[in-house]
N, C-alpha and C positions, 0 to 999 in steps of 0.2 A: 501493499498499498504507499503509495505517497500522498505528501500534504497539496494542498490546492497551489499552493507557491512553486513548488516544483512543479507541477502540473501546468502551471503557468509559463514555467521558465523552457519547461521542455516544448510546449507548440511555438512560443519567441522564438529557440533557436530552431526548430525545426522550420519554420516558416523563414528564416535566413540562410539557408539552406544545409545544415547542419546533417550529417548521418543518423540514424540511430544507435550505433555504436558508438558514435563522438559524444551523442547526447546522454546516454548511460554511461558512457566514463568521467563527465562532467561531474554530472550529479549523484554519481555513486551507487549505481541503483544496476541491476541487469538488464539487459539490452533489448528480451523479451519482457519485461514489465514495460519498459517503455515504450516498445512497440502497443501493447494492449490500450494504454492510455490515451495513446498518439490518435489510433483508430477508434478510437469512443468505447471499447468493451469492456474498461473500468473505468469508476467513477472516482475522485478524489477523494480518500476522506471516508468510502466503506467499504468496511473490509465484507471479503465476499466467502459467507459459509460456506465450512466445512463437511458439514454435515449436511446430510439428504434429510427433507421433511419428512418426520415417519406417521402424517396423517396423508400427504399425498396419493399412495396407492388406494385409501378408501375415502377420498374426497368426491369421486363418480357417484360412488354407491350412495353415500349421505345426500348429495344434492337428488338423485331421485326415487330418494325414501322420501325426501322432503318437500317435492314434487307433487308427489303420489297425495301425502298428508302432510302441510304445513303445519299441525298441530300436535306433532308426533313428538312426543318426550324426548328433552337429548339425551337425556338418561338411558330411554327404551333404547337410542341410536348408540350410545356409547358401551350397553351391554351389547349388542351386535355385534360391531364390527374390534371392540377386546373378545368375543367369542374367534372370530376371524382371524386375530392374530393381533392388532391393533397393542403400538406397547407402552404407547403415552399413556396424560393421565386425565381426568375427565376434567378439570380446569383449562389444561392443554386443547384438550379435547372440540371445548364449548367456543375456548375461543377464536381457534380454527372456523371454526363456521361462522361465527360473527366478522372474521377478517375478510373471510374467500365469499359472504355477502350468500351465504346457501340459503337461507330460510327466506323461502320467499314471504312479500308480507299479504298481509290480510289484511282487509277492509274492516270487517266486523270485529277484527280484536283491536285494531288502532286508538289509541288512545283519543281523547274526545277533542283534539285541538282542532279549534274552528268551527264545532258542532256543539248547538246547544245542549247543554244537559241540564239534567231534572235537579235540584237542590231539597231534599224531602226535607221538612224542618219537621225539626223532635226535641224535646228537652232533652237537657244533658242526663245521661246516665243512662236513661231507656233506651232500649232494643230497639229496632226501626222496623 
């Protein structure tokens, strides 16, 4: 990973006609690293994860199940994917569902933003 300043320097030197090998030597970096940043394959300041996402093989299944029934509980889905071999935890599983936007929106279940809501008057401490 190179810093933002090194990325700016590398692009400036490249525009001046420097070779990738010369830029790498000047910055003290590997030439394959410099080439990746100059070609836009990497972004400065962001480290690429070496780990494979354990949720990825199950994402299509979860998306299909949620499209069939948007009200299925996440814990039921979690039980299904753990039985199929998902190694992650439940909080990670639910976070991945939210990040990927897999659960479709359901109009009747949405909060009352912008819609009229009925407020029932009742004395405090009494059940409605």
